[in-house]
C-alpha positions as CSV (number, residue, x, y, z in Angstrom):
1,M,15.9,36.0,19.3
2,R,19.0,37.1,17.4
3,K,20.8,40.3,18.2
4,A,20.6,43.0,15.5
5,G,24.2,42.7,14.4
6,K,24.1,39.0,14.3
7,Q,20.8,39.0,12.4
8,T,22.2,41.2,9.5
9,S,25.3,38.9,9.2
10,Y,22.9,35.9,9.3
11,Y,21.4,36.8,5.9
12,T,24.7,37.3,4.0
13,V,25.6,35.3,1.0
14,R,28.4,33.6,3.0
15,G,26.0,32.8,5.9
16,I,23.4,31.3,3.6
17,V,25.9,29.2,1.7
18,K,27.5,28.0,4.9
19,R,24.2,26.8,6.3
20,G,22.8,25.6,3.0
21,L,25.6,23.6,1.5
22,P,25.7,20.8,4.1
23,V,22.0,20.3,3.9
24,L,22.0,20.3,0.1
25,S,24.9,17.8,0.1
26,I,22.8,15.4,2.2
27,T,19.8,15.8,-0.1
28,C,22.1,15.0,-3.1
29,V,23.1,11.8,-1.4
30,I,19.5,10.9,-0.7
31,G,18.6,11.6,-4.4
32,I,21.3,9.2,-5.5
33,I,20.0,6.5,-3.1
34,V,16.5,7.0,-4.5
35,G,17.8,6.6,-8.1
36,Q,19.7,3.4,-7.1
37,V,16.6,1.9,-5.4
38,L,14.6,2.5,-8.6
39,N,17.4,1.1,-10.7
40,T,17.4,-2.1,-8.7
41,R,13.7,-2.6,-9.7
42,E,14.0,-1.5,-13.3
43,T,12.9,-4.7,-14.9
44,S,9.8,-5.2,-12.7
45,L,8.9,-1.5,-13.1
46,L,9.1,-1.6,-16.9
47,S,6.6,-4.5,-16.8
48,M,4.1,-2.2,-15.0
49,P,3.8,1.1,-16.9
50,A,0.9,2.3,-14.7
51,I,3.3,2.1,-11.7
52,L,5.8,4.1,-13.6
53,I,3.2,6.8,-14.0
54,L,2.2,6.6,-10.3
55,I,5.7,6.9,-8.8
56,P,6.6,10.5,-9.6
57,A,3.3,11.9,-8.5
58,L,3.0,9.7,-5.4
59,I,6.5,10.4,-4.0
60,K,5.9,14.1,-4.2
61,I,2.9,13.9,-1.9
62,G,4.9,13.1,1.2
63,G,7.7,15.6,0.4
64,D,5.4,18.4,-0.6
65,T,2.9,18.0,2.3
66,G,5.8,17.5,4.7
67,S,7.4,20.7,3.4
68,M,4.1,22.5,4.0
69,L,4.0,21.2,7.5
70,G,7.7,22.2,8.0
71,A,7.0,25.7,6.7
72,R,4.1,26.1,9.2
73,L,6.2,24.9,12.1
74,S,9.1,27.2,11.0
75,S,6.7,30.1,10.9
76,A,5.3,29.2,14.3
77,F,8.9,29.1,15.8
78,H,9.5,32.6,14.3
79,M,6.3,33.8,16.1
80,G,7.3,32.3,19.4
81,L,6.0,28.7,19.5
82,G,8.7,27.6,21.8
83,D,9.8,24.0,22.3
84,R,6.5,22.4,23.1
85,I,5.5,19.6,20.7
86,Y,2.9,17.6,22.6
87,R,-0.6,19.0,22.9
88,N,0.4,22.0,20.8
89,P,-2.5,23.2,18.7
90,V,-0.2,24.5,15.9
91,V,1.5,21.1,15.6
92,H,-1.7,19.2,16.0
93,N,-3.7,21.2,13.5
94,S,-0.9,21.4,11.0
95,V,-0.4,17.6,11.0
96,I,-4.1,17.0,10.6
97,A,-4.4,19.5,7.7
98,A,-1.3,18.1,5.9
99,S,-2.7,14.6,6.4
100,I,-6.0,15.5,4.8
101,V,-4.2,17.1,1.9
102,G,-2.0,14.0,1.5
103,F,-4.9,11.5,1.5
104,V,-7.0,13.5,-0.9
105,S,-4.0,13.9,-3.2
106,S,-3.3,10.2,-3.0
107,I,-6.9,9.4,-4.1
108,S,-6.8,12.0,-6.8
109,V,-3.5,10.6,-8.1
110,S,-5.0,7.1,-8.2
111,V,-7.9,8.3,-10.3
112,L,-5.6,10.2,-12.7
113,V,-3.1,7.4,-13.1
114,F,-6.0,5.0,-13.7
115,L,-7.4,7.2,-16.5
116,A,-4.1,8.0,-18.0
117,S,-2.9,4.3,-18.0
118,H,-6.2,3.1,-19.5
119,F,-6.1,5.8,-22.1
120,M,-2.6,4.6,-23.1
121,G,-3.7,1.0,-23.2
122,Y,-1.8,-0.5,-20.2
123,G,-4.0,0.0,-17.2
124,M,-4.3,-1.7,-13.9
125,P,-7.5,-2.1,-12.0
126,F,-8.5,1.0,-10.1
127,L,-8.8,-0.7,-6.8
128,T,-5.3,-2.0,-7.1
129,L,-3.9,1.4,-7.9
130,L,-5.9,2.9,-5.0
131,E,-4.6,0.2,-2.6
132,I,-1.0,0.8,-3.7
133,S,-1.4,4.5,-3.4
134,L,-3.1,4.5,0.1
135,I,-0.6,2.0,1.6
136,A,2.4,3.9,0.2
137,V,1.0,7.2,1.4
138,V,0.3,6.0,4.9
139,I,3.9,4.8,5.2
140,E,5.2,7.9,3.6
141,L,3.2,10.4,5.7
142,V,3.9,8.7,9.0
143,V,7.7,8.7,8.4
144,V,7.9,12.0,6.7
145,Y,5.7,13.9,9.2
146,S,7.5,12.4,12.2
147,A,10.8,13.5,10.6
148,T,9.4,16.9,9.8
149,V,8.4,17.6,13.4
150,A,11.7,16.2,14.7
151,I,13.9,18.1,12.3
152,A,12.0,21.4,12.8
153,F,12.2,21.1,16.6
154,A,15.8,19.9,16.6
155,S,16.8,22.8,14.2
156,H,15.1,25.3,16.4
157,R,16.6,23.9,19.6
158,F,20.1,23.9,18.3
159,G,19.8,27.5,16.9
160,I,19.5,26.5,13.3
161,D,16.8,28.2,11.3
162,P,14.2,25.5,10.4
163,D,13.7,27.3,7.0
164,D,17.3,26.2,6.1
165,T,16.8,22.5,7.0
166,V,13.3,21.3,6.9
167,I,12.1,21.8,3.4
168,P,15.1,20.5,1.5
169,L,15.6,17.5,3.8
170,I,11.9,16.6,3.9
171,A,11.5,16.9,0.1
172,S,14.3,14.5,-0.4
173,L,13.3,12.2,2.4
174,G,9.8,12.2,0.9
175,D,11.2,10.8,-2.3
176,L,13.1,8.1,-0.6
177,V,10.3,7.0,1.7
178,G,7.8,7.4,-1.1
179,V,9.7,5.0,-3.3
180,M,10.2,2.5,-0.5
181,G,6.5,2.8,0.4
182,I,5.4,2.0,-3.1
183,F,7.7,-1.1,-3.2
184,M,6.4,-2.1,0.3
185,A,2.8,-1.7,-1.0
186,L,3.6,-3.8,-4.1
187,H,5.1,-6.4,-1.9
188,L,2.2,-6.5,0.6
189,L,-0.3,-6.8,-2.3
190,E,1.9,-9.5,-3.8
191,I,2.3,-7.7,-7.1
192,I,6.1,-8.0,-7.1
């Protein structure tokens, strides 16, 4: 626990900027990489408008549910979780709950993209959208949740507040892994 004097200086503008700026610089670089990955596939993406609708919603699932998981872990650290990862009910239950939310969201996104794309006249078969979505989300959730747990525990172990690191890093990592997961799913299904 921080000493009283150190805790008050911890929440100064200078302290927050000092801890936040490096993390946000990393997230900016990740965002540029995501944009470049999408740019390299521009022609194939433009030929599949349903996938263009799917990408923004699907990539948010990993980042958002990973951020939820990170916030829970951060709160648990503040309440005295300690450094135990394995067989820890907080970690275990949080990962299961976030996974359920992620998979339900993935199925819901597939249905909504199917309806929207058919309404606009350039749909894909529902099962194809569902397969793309589920494959991409499995890849995304495994990588993002592993990173969430690792970043939260590493931050805590090195005396960095997980609130300052987990959510921005995981939201950006979710975008990168989500895009890569979609392209991997399209490749596995031999769509591109």
